[in-house]
MARDREN-65697 format. One record per atom (N, C-alpha, C, O): x, z, y; residue number from 1; atom name. Coordinates in steps of 0.02 Angstrom, whole numbers, plus 32768, in hexadecimal, padded with zeros to 4 digits. Layout:
xx X | zz Z | yy Y | resi NUM | name CA .
...
***
This chain:
xx 802C | zz 7FF1 | yy 7FBB | resi 1 | name N .
xx 7FF3 | zz 7FF8 | yy 800E | resi 1 | name CA .
xx 8032 | zz 7FF8 | yy 8035 | resi 1 | name C .
xx 806C | zz 8006 | yy 8028 | resi 1 | name O .
xx 8010 | zz 7FE1 | yy 8069 | resi 2 | name N .
xx 801A | zz 7FE0 | yy 80A8 | resi 2 | name CA .
xx 800A | zz 7FE8 | yy 80F0 | resi 2 | name C .
xx 7FDC | zz 7FC8 | yy 8109 | resi 2 | name O .
xx 802B | zz 800F | yy 8111 | resi 3 | name N .
xx 7FF5 | zz 801C | yy 814C | resi 3 | name CA .
xx 8015 | zz 7FF9 | yy 8189 | resi 3 | name C .
xx 804F | zz 7FEE | yy 8197 | resi 3 | name O .
xx 7FC6 | zz 7FE5 | yy 81B1 | resi 4 | name N .
xx 7FCE | zz 7FA1 | yy 81D9 | resi 4 | name CA .
xx 7FA0 | zz 7FDB | yy 822D | resi 4 | name C .
xx 7F7A | zz 800B | yy 8226 | resi 4 | name O .
xx 7FB6 | zz 7FBF | yy 8266 | resi 5 | name N .
xx 7FB8 | zz 7FD3 | yy 8292 | resi 5 | name CA .
xx 7FB0 | zz 7FB2 | yy 82D1 | resi 5 | name C .
xx 7FE0 | zz 7F9E | yy 82F3 | resi 5 | name O .
xx 7F77 | zz 7FAC | yy 82DF | resi 6 | name N .
xx 7F6D | zz 7F88 | yy 8326 | resi 6 | name CA .
xx 7F79 | zz 7FA1 | yy 836C | resi 6 | name C .
xx 7F51 | zz 7F8A | yy 8394 | resi 6 | name O .
xx 7FA1 | zz 7FC3 | yy 8380 | resi 7 | name N .
xx 7F98 | zz 7FFF | yy 8397 | resi 7 | name CA .
xx 7F61 | zz 8035 | yy 83A4 | resi 7 | name C .
xx 7F78 | zz 806A | yy 83BB | resi 7 | name O .
xx 7F1A | zz 8033 | yy 839B | resi 8 | name N .
xx 7EDD | zz 805F | yy 83A0 | resi 8 | name CA .
xx 7ED8 | zz 8070 | yy 8351 | resi 8 | name C .
xx 7ECA | zz 80AB | yy 834C | resi 8 | name O .
xx 7EE0 | zz 8050 | yy 830E | resi 9 | name N .
xx 7EA5 | zz 8031 | yy 82E2 | resi 9 | name CA .
xx 7EE8 | zz 8043 | yy 82B6 | resi 9 | name C .
xx 7F16 | zz 801E | yy 82C7 | resi 9 | name O .
xx 7EFF | zz 807B | yy 8277 | resi 10 | name N .
xx 7F13 | zz 8069 | yy 8249 | resi 10 | name CA .
xx 7EF2 | zz 804E | yy 81F7 | resi 10 | name C .
xx 7EC7 | zz 806D | yy 81D7 | resi 10 | name O .
xx 7F12 | zz 800A | yy 81E2 | resi 11 | name N .
xx 7EE7 | zz 8016 | yy 8199 | resi 11 | name CA .
xx 7F06 | zz 8019 | yy 816B | resi 11 | name C .
xx 7F35 | zz 8040 | yy 8175 | resi 11 | name O .
xx 7F09 | zz 8001 | yy 8130 | resi 12 | name N .
xx 7F45 | zz 8010 | yy 80E4 | resi 12 | name CA .
xx 7F04 | zz 7FCC | yy 80D9 | resi 12 | name C .
xx 7ECB | zz 7FBF | yy 80E9 | resi 12 | name O .
xx 7F4D | zz 7FAA | yy 80A8 | resi 13 | name N .
xx 7F3A | zz 7F7B | yy 809C | resi 13 | name CA .
xx 7F6A | zz 7F6D | yy 8058 | resi 13 | name C .
xx 7FA0 | zz 7F8A | yy 805E | resi 13 | name O .
xx 7F65 | zz 7F45 | yy 8014 | resi 14 | name N .
xx 7F8D | zz 7F47 | yy 7FF7 | resi 14 | name CA .
xx 7FDF | zz 7F13 | yy 7FFB | resi 14 | name C .
xx 7FDA | zz 7EE2 | yy 8020 | resi 14 | name O .
xx 8012 | zz 7F19 | yy 7FE1 | resi 15 | name N .
xx 8062 | zz 7EF0 | yy 8022 | resi 15 | name CA .
xx 8040 | zz 7E97 | yy 8002 | resi 15 | name C .
xx 8046 | zz 7E5F | yy 801A | resi 15 | name O .
xx 8024 | zz 7EAB | yy 7FCF | resi 16 | name N .
xx 8014 | zz 7E54 | yy 7FA8 | resi 16 | name CA .
xx 7FDF | zz 7E37 | yy 7FC6 | resi 16 | name C .
xx 7FDB | zz 7DFA | yy 7FCD | resi 16 | name O .
xx 7FA2 | zz 7E6D | yy 7FE0 | resi 17 | name N .
xx 7F6E | zz 7E48 | yy 8028 | resi 17 | name CA .
xx 7F84 | zz 7E31 | yy 805F | resi 17 | name C .
xx 7F78 | zz 7DFB | yy 807B | resi 17 | name O .
xx 7FB9 | zz 7E74 | yy 8076 | resi 18 | name N .
xx 7FDF | zz 7E59 | yy 80BF | resi 18 | name CA .
xx 8006 | zz 7E25 | yy 80BF | resi 18 | name C .
xx 800B | zz 7E02 | yy 80F2 | resi 18 | name O .
xx 8029 | zz 7E15 | yy 807F | resi 19 | name N .
xx 8051 | zz 7DE3 | yy 8097 | resi 19 | name CA .
xx 8034 | zz 7D8D | yy 8074 | resi 19 | name C .
xx 8054 | zz 7D5A | yy 8082 | resi 19 | name O .
xx 800C | zz 7D8C | yy 8057 | resi 20 | name N .
xx 7FCA | zz 7D5D | yy 8042 | resi 20 | name CA .
xx 7FA6 | zz 7D47 | yy 80A7 | resi 20 | name C .
xx 7FA4 | zz 7D16 | yy 80CC | resi 20 | name O .
xx 7F96 | zz 7D84 | yy 80A9 | resi 21 | name N .
xx 7F8C | zz 7D81 | yy 8109 | resi 21 | name CA .
xx 7F89 | zz 7D97 | yy 813E | resi 21 | name C .
xx 7F61 | zz 7DAF | yy 8166 | resi 21 | name O .
xx 7FD5 | zz 7D83 | yy 8136 | resi 22 | name N .
xx 7FF5 | zz 7D9D | yy 8174 | resi 22 | name CA .
xx 8003 | zz 7D62 | yy 81B1 | resi 22 | name C .
xx 802D | zz 7D66 | yy 81DD | resi 22 | name O .
xx 7FDB | zz 7D35 | yy 81A6 | resi 23 | name N .
xx 7FD8 | zz 7D23 | yy 81F3 | resi 23 | name CA .
xx 7F84 | zz 7D1B | yy 8205 | resi 23 | name C .
xx 7F73 | zz 7D01 | yy 823A | resi 23 | name O .
xx 7F56 | zz 7D33 | yy 81D8 | resi 24 | name N .
xx 7F31 | zz 7D63 | yy 81FE | resi 24 | name CA .
xx 7F16 | zz 7D9B | yy 821C | resi 24 | name C .
xx 7EE4 | zz 7DA4 | yy 823E | resi 24 | name O .
xx 7F60 | zz 7DD6 | yy 81FB | resi 25 | name N .
xx 7F71 | zz 7E22 | yy 8205 | resi 25 | name CA .
xx 7F7E | zz 7E07 | yy 825C | resi 25 | name C .
xx 7F59 | zz 7E11 | yy 828C | resi 25 | name O .
xx 7FC6 | zz 7DDF | yy 8259 | resi 26 | name N .
xx 7FDC | zz 7DDB | yy 82AA | resi 26 | name CA .
xx 7FB1 | zz 7DB9 | yy 82E4 | resi 26 | name C .
xx 7FC1 | zz 7DBD | yy 831F | resi 26 | name O .
xx 7F74 | zz 7D93 | yy 82CC | resi 27 | name N .
xx 7F60 | zz 7D79 | yy 82FD | resi 27 | name CA .
xx 7F18 | zz 7D91 | yy 830A | resi 27 | name C .
xx 7EED | zz 7D78 | yy 832E | resi 27 | name O .
xx 7F16 | zz 7DE0 | yy 82D1 | resi 28 | name N .
xx 7F07 | zz 7E06 | yy 82F2 | resi 28 | name CA .
xx 7F10 | zz 7E49 | yy 8314 | resi 28 | name C .
xx 7EE8 | zz 7E70 | yy 832D | resi 28 | name O .
xx 7F5D | zz 7E4A | yy 830E | resi 29 | name N .
xx 7F84 | zz 7E8C | yy 832C | resi 29 | name CA .
xx 7F9B | zz 7EA3 | yy 8308 | resi 29 | name C .
xx 7FD1 | zz 7EC0 | yy 8313 | resi 29 | name O .
xx 7F7B | zz 7EA3 | yy 82C8 | resi 30 | name N .
xx 7FA5 | zz 7ED0 | yy 829B | resi 30 | name CA .
xx 7FEA | zz 7ED7 | yy 8287 | resi 30 | name C .
xx 8004 | zz 7EA2 | yy 8277 | resi 30 | name O .
xx 8016 | zz 7F15 | yy 8283 | resi 31 | name N .
xx 8059 | zz 7EFE | yy 8264 | resi 31 | name CA .
xx 8056 | zz 7F39 | yy 8253 | resi 31 | name C .
xx 802F | zz 7F66 | yy 8260 | resi 31 | name O .
xx 80A0 | zz 7F32 | yy 8220 | resi 32 | name N .
xx 80B2 | zz 7F8C | yy 8201 | resi 32 | name CA .
xx 80B6 | zz 7FBD | yy 8221 | resi 32 | name C .
xx 80C2 | zz 7FB5 | yy 825D | resi 32 | name O .
xx 80B1 | zz 7FED | yy 8211 | resi 33 | name N .
xx 80B1 | zz 802C | yy 8241 | resi 33 | name CA .
xx 80F4 | zz 8040 | yy 8231 | resi 33 | name C .
xx 810B | zz 8070 | yy 8250 | resi 33 | name O .
xx 8118 | zz 8024 | yy 8207 | resi 34 | name N .
xx 8167 | zz 8029 | yy 820D | resi 34 | name CA .
xx 8194 | zz 7FFD | yy 823F | resi 34 | name C .
xx 81D1 | zz 8002 | yy 8244 | resi 34 | name O .
xx 8167 | zz 7FCF | yy 8267 | resi 35 | name N .
xx 8192 | zz 7FA8 | yy 8279 | resi 35 | name CA .
xx 8188 | zz 7FB6 | yy 82D7 | resi 35 | name C .
xx 81A7 | zz 7FA8 | yy 830B | resi 35 | name O .
xx 8137 | zz 7FE4 | yy 82BD | resi 36 | name N .
xx 8123 | zz 800B | yy 831F | resi 36 | name CA .
xx 814F | zz 8034 | yy 832C | resi 36 | name C .
xx 8157 | zz 805D | yy 82FF | resi 36 | name O .
xx 8174 | zz 803D | yy 8360 | resi 37 | name N .
xx 81AE | zz 808F | yy 8363 | resi 37 | name CA .
xx 8184 | zz 808F | yy 8388 | resi 37 | name C .
xx 8176 | zz 8056 | yy 839B | resi 37 | name O .
xx 815A | zz 80C4 | yy 83A5 | resi 38 | name N .
xx 813C | zz 80E7 | yy 83E7 | resi 38 | name CA .
xx 8195 | zz 8106 | yy 840E | resi 38 | name C .
xx 81C8 | zz 8121 | yy 83F9 | resi 38 | name O .
xx 8172 | zz 80E9 | yy 845B | resi 39 | name N .
xx 81C1 | zz 8108 | yy 848B | resi 39 | name CA .
xx 818E | zz 814D | yy 8492 | resi 39 | name C .
xx 8153 | zz 8156 | yy 8482 | resi 39 | name O .
xx 81CA | zz 8181 | yy 84B7 | resi 40 | name N .
xx 81A5 | zz 81B9 | yy 84B9 | resi 40 | name CA .
xx 81C5 | zz 81BE | yy 84F9 | resi 40 | name C .
xx 8202 | zz 81BA | yy 8501 | resi 40 | name O .
xx 8192 | zz 81C8 | yy 852E | resi 41 | name N .
xx 81C3 | zz 81C8 | yy 856E | resi 41 | name CA .
xx 81AA | zz 820F | yy 85A9 | resi 41 | name C .
xx 8175 | zz 822D | yy 85B5 | resi 41 | name O .
xx 81EE | zz 8214 | yy 85C3 | resi 42 | name N .
xx 81DE | zz 8267 | yy 85BF | resi 42 | name CA .
xx 81D4 | zz 825A | yy 8625 | resi 42 | name C .
xx 81FA | zz 8233 | yy 8642 | resi 42 | name O .
xx 81AF | zz 8274 | yy 863E | resi 43 | name N .
xx 8181 | zz 8262 | yy 866D | resi 43 | name CA .
xx 81B8 | zz 82AB | yy 86B5 | resi 43 | name C .
xx 81DE | zz 82D9 | yy 86A5 | resi 43 | name O .
xx 81AE | zz 82A0 | yy 86DB | resi 44 | name N .
xx 81CC | zz 82C6 | yy 86FC | resi 44 | name CA .
xx 8190 | zz 82D2 | yy 8747 | resi 44 | name C .
xx 8171 | zz 82A2 | yy 875D | resi 44 | name O .
xx 8189 | zz 830F | yy 875F | resi 45 | name N .
xx 815A | zz 831F | yy 879A | resi 45 | name CA .
xx 8161 | zz 82DD | yy 87D4 | resi 45 | name C .
xx 812C | zz 82CE | yy 87F0 | resi 45 | name O .
xx 818F | zz 82C1 | yy 87E0 | resi 46 | name N .
xx 8196 | zz 8289 | yy 880B | resi 46 | name CA .
xx 8164 | zz 825E | yy 87ED | resi 46 | name C .
xx 8136 | zz 824B | yy 8812 | resi 46 | name O .
xx 8167 | zz 824B | yy 87B3 | resi 47 | name N .
xx 813C | zz 8210 | yy 87A7 | resi 47 | name CA .
xx 80FD | zz 8209 | yy 87A1 | resi 47 | name C .
xx 80D3 | zz 81DC | yy 87A3 | resi 47 | name O .
xx 80FE | zz 8253 | yy 8797 | resi 48 | name N .
xx 80A0 | zz 8278 | yy 87A2 | resi 48 | name CA .
xx 8090 | zz 8261 | yy 87E2 | resi 48 | name C .
xx 8065 | zz 8235 | yy 87EA | resi 48 | name O .
xx 80AF | zz 827B | yy 8810 | resi 49 | name N .
xx 80A9 | zz 828B | yy 884E | resi 49 | name CA .
xx 8091 | zz 8255 | yy 886E | resi 49 | name C .
xx 805B | zz 8253 | yy 888B | resi 49 | name O .
xx 80CD | zz 820F | yy 8868 | resi 50 | name N .
xx 80CA | zz 81D3 | yy 8878 | resi 50 | name CA .
xx 8073 | zz 81B6 | yy 8856 | resi 50 | name C .
xx 8050 | zz 8190 | yy 8879 | resi 50 | name O .
xx 8061 | zz 81C7 | yy 8824 | resi 51 | name N .
xx 801E | zz 81B5 | yy 8806 | resi 51 | name CA .
xx 7FFE | zz 81E6 | yy 883D | resi 51 | name C .
xx 8006 | zz 81C4 | yy 8870 | resi 51 | name O .
xx 7FE2 | zz 821C | yy 8851 | resi 52 | name N .
xx 7FAA | zz 8216 | yy 8857 | resi 52 | name CA .
xx 7F9A | zz 8210 | yy 888C | resi 52 | name C .
xx 7FC2 | zz 8217 | yy 88BA | resi 52 | name O .
xx 7F4F | zz 81FE | yy 8899 | resi 53 | name N .
xx 7F37 | zz 81CE | yy 88EC | resi 53 | name CA .
xx 7F05 | zz 820C | yy 8904 | resi 53 | name C .
xx 7EDE | zz 8232 | yy 88E7 | resi 53 | name O .
xx 7F1B | zz 8203 | yy 894A | resi 54 | name N .
xx 7EE7 | zz 8254 | yy 895D | resi 54 | name CA .
xx 7EAB | zz 8228 | yy 897A | resi 54 | name C .
xx 7EA7 | zz 81EA | yy 897C | resi 54 | name O .
xx 7E7E | zz 8258 | yy 8991 | resi 55 | name N .
xx 7E35 | zz 8246 | yy 898D | resi 55 | name CA .
xx 7E23 | zz 8261 | yy 89D5 | resi 55 | name C .
xx 7E22 | zz 829A | yy 89EC | resi 55 | name O .
xx 7E15 | zz 821D | yy 89F1 | resi 56 | name N .
xx 7DF6 | zz 8211 | yy 8A2F | resi 56 | name CA .
xx 7DCF | zz 825E | yy 8A3A | resi 56 | name C .
xx 7DCA | zz 8283 | yy 8A09 | resi 56 | name O .
xx 7DAF | zz 8276 | yy 8A85 | resi 57 | name N .
xx 7D99 | zz 82B2 | yy 8A87 | resi 57 | name CA .
xx 7D40 | zz 8298 | yy 8A83 | resi 57 | name C .
xx 7D2E | zz 826F | yy 8AAE | resi 57 | name O .
xx 7D20 | zz 82A6 | yy 8A65 | resi 58 | name N .
xx 7CDE | zz 8281 | yy 8A79 | resi 58 | name CA .
xx 7CC0 | zz 8290 | yy 8AC1 | resi 58 | name C .
xx 7CC4 | zz 82C0 | yy 8AE7 | resi 58 | name O .
xx 7C9D | zz 8249 | yy 8AC4 | resi 59 | name N .
xx 7C9A | zz 824F | yy 8B06 | resi 59 | name CA .
xx 7C3F | zz 828D | yy 8B2B | resi 59 | name C .
xx 7C06 | zz 8280 | yy 8B15 | resi 59 | name O .
xx 7C47 | zz 82B0 | yy 8B4B | resi 60 | name N .
xx 7C10 | zz 82DE | yy 8B57 | resi 60 | name CA .
xx 7BCA | zz 82D4 | yy 8B51 | resi 60 | name C .
xx 7BC8 | zz 82D8 | yy 8B14 | resi 60 | name O .
xx 7B9A | zz 82CC | yy 8B5F | resi 61 | name N .
xx 7B6F | zz 82CC | yy 8B60 | resi 61 | name CA .
xx 7B55 | zz 82ED | yy 8BB0 | resi 61 | name C .
xx 7B6A | zz 831B | yy 8BD2 | resi 61 | name O .
xx 7B04 | zz 82A2 | yy 8BBA | resi 62 | name N .
xx 7B0A | zz 82C8 | yy 8BE5 | resi 62 | name CA .
xx 7ABD | zz 8302 | yy 8BEE | resi 62 | name C .
xx 7A88 | zz 82F5 | yy 8BD1 | resi 62 | name O .
xx 7AC2 | zz 832D | yy 8C0B | resi 63 | name N .
xx 7A76 | zz 8366 | yy 8C12 | resi 63 | name CA .
xx 7A43 | zz 834C | yy 8C2A | resi 63 | name C .
xx 7A3A | zz 8314 | yy 8C40 | resi 63 | name O .
xx 7A20 | zz 8378 | yy 8C25 | resi 64 | name N .
xx 79D1 | zz 8359 | yy 8C25 | resi 64 | name CA .
xx 79DA | zz 835D | yy 8C62 | resi 64 | name C .
xx 79FB | zz 8385 | yy 8C83 | resi 64 | name O .
xx 799A | zz 8305 | yy 8C81 | resi 65 | name N .
xx 798B | zz 8326 | yy 8CBF | resi 65 | name CA .
xx 7962 | zz 835D | yy 8CD4 | resi 65 | name C .
xx 793C | zz 837A | yy 8CAD | resi 65 | name O .
xx 796A | zz 836A | yy 8D08 | resi 66 | name N .
xx 794A | zz 839B | yy 8D29 | resi 66 | name CA .
xx 7900 | zz 837E | yy 8D2A | resi 66 | name C .
xx 78FC | zz 8341 | yy 8D2D | resi 66 | name O .
xx 78C9 | zz 83A1 | yy 8D27 | resi 67 | name N .
xx 787B | zz 8394 | yy 8D0D | resi 67 | name CA .
xx 7868 | zz 8373 | yy 8D63 | resi 67 | name C .
xx 7852 | zz 833A | yy 8D60 | resi 67 | name O .
xx 786D | zz 8388 | yy 8D9B | resi 68 | name N .
xx 784A | zz 8375 | yy 8DCD | resi 68 | name CA .
xx 7877 | zz 8326 | yy 8DD5 | resi 68 | name C .
xx 784C | zz 82FE | yy 8DE9 | resi 68 | name O .
xx 78A1 | zz 830F | yy 8DD1 | resi 69 | name N .
xx 78BE | zz 82C1 | yy 8DB4 | resi 69 | name CA .
xx 789F | zz 82A5 | yy 8D95 | resi 69 | name C .
xx 788D | zz 8270 | yy 8DAF | resi 69 | name O .
xx 7883 | zz 82B2 | yy 8D4A | resi 70 | name N .
xx 7877 | zz 82AF | yy 8D17 | resi 70 | name CA .
xx 7829 | zz 82AA | yy 8D21 | resi 70 | name C .
xx 7811 | zz 8288 | yy 8CF4 | resi 70 | name O .
xx 77F7 | zz 82C3 | yy 8D50 | resi 71 | name N .
xx 77BA | zz 82CE | yy 8D54 | resi 71 | name CA .
xx 77BA | zz 828C | yy 8D7D | resi 71 | name C .
xx 7795 | zz 825D | yy 8D71 | resi 71 | name O .
xx 77F5 | zz 8290 | yy 8DBB | resi 72 | name N .
xx 77D3 | zz 8254 | yy 8DEA | resi 72 | name CA .
xx 77E6 | zz 8215 | yy 8DEB | resi 72 | name C .
xx 77D2 | zz 81EF | yy 8E17 | resi 72 | name O .
xx 781F | zz 81F9 | yy 8DA8 | resi 73 | name N .
xx 7815 | zz 81C6 | yy 8D97 | resi 73 | name CA .
xx 77D1 | zz 819A | yy 8D73 | resi 73 | name C .
xx 77B9 | zz 8161 | yy 8D76 | resi 73 | name O .
xx 77C2 | zz 81E5 | yy 8D4D | resi 74 | name N .
xx 779D | zz 81BB | yy 8D1D | resi 74 | name CA .
xx 7751 | zz 81B3 | yy 8D45 | resi 74 | name C .
xx 7726 | zz 818C | yy 8D30 | resi 74 | name O .
xx 7748 | zz 81D4 | yy 8D76 | resi 75 | name N .
xx 7712 | zz 81B8 | yy 8DAF | resi 75 | name CA .
xx 7706 | zz 818C | yy 8DCA | resi 75 | name C .
xx 76CF | zz 8172 | yy 8DD8 | resi 75 | name O .
xx 775B | zz 8174 | yy 8DDB | resi 76 | name N .
xx 7772 | zz 812D | yy 8DEC | resi 76 | name CA .
xx 7763 | zz 80F5 | yy 8DB8 | resi 76 | name C .
xx 7761 | zz 80B9 | yy 8DC4 | resi 76 | name O .
xx 7759 | zz 810C | yy 8D87 | resi 77 | name N .
xx 7765 | zz 80E8 | yy 8D62 | resi 77 | name CA .
xx 7716 | zz 80C1 | yy 8D45 | resi 77 | name C .
xx 770F | zz 808E | yy 8D23 | resi 77 | name O .
xx 76E0 | zz 80EF | yy 8D63 | resi 78 | name N .
xx 76B4 | zz 8100 | yy 8D45 | resi 78 | name CA .
xx 769C | zz 80C8 | yy 8D85 | resi 78 | name C .
xx 768F | zz 808D | yy 8D79 | resi 78 | name O .
xx 769A | zz 80DF | yy 8DB9 | resi 79 | name N .
xx 768A | zz 80A6 | yy 8DED | resi 79 | name CA .
xx 7698 | zz 8065 | yy 8E00 | resi 79 | name C .
xx 7673 | zz 803D | yy 8E1C | resi 79 | name O .
xx 76E9 | zz 805D | yy 8DE5 | resi 80 | name N .
xx 76EB | zz 8016 | yy 8DD5 | resi 80 | name CA .
xx 76C3 | zz 7FF3 | yy 8D9F | resi 80 | name C .
xx 76AD | zz 7FBB | yy 8DAD | resi 80 | name O .
xx 76B9 | zz 8006 | yy 8D71 | resi 81 | name N .
xx 76A7 | zz 7FF1 | yy 8D36 | resi 81 | name CA .
xx 7648 | zz 7FE2 | yy 8D45 | resi 81 | name C .
xx 7625 | zz 7FB3 | yy 8D30 | resi 81 | name O .
xx 7634 | zz 801B | yy 8D6D | resi 82 | name N .
xx 75D9 | zz 7FED | yy 8D99 | resi 82 | name CA .
xx 75F8 | zz 7FC4 | yy 8DC6 | resi 82 | name C .
xx 75E6 | zz 7F89 | yy 8DCA | resi 82 | name O .
xx 7621 | zz 7FD9 | yy 8DE5 | resi 83 | name N .
xx 7611 | zz 7F85 | yy 8E23 | resi 83 | name CA .
xx 75FB | zz 7F62 | yy 8E30 | resi 83 | name C .
xx 760F | zz 7F41 | yy 8E60 | resi 83 | name O .
***
């Protein structure tokens, strides 16, 4: 049996089946696990801090209008609508 991986999924197949369908497995991105070596990269604080995106401050919403102005505007709208 031979283990094959495409990076995310690992499958096991017989050696004969793998050799018979070698082009099929290569086309699908599968390679033997032994030939795939994972690189372990050590990260530093500087690398991480370079990738951090600072968020923009949220815009402040306007407060409620005072009721007197709101009522005056609504009365004007009524007058214009009937006029």
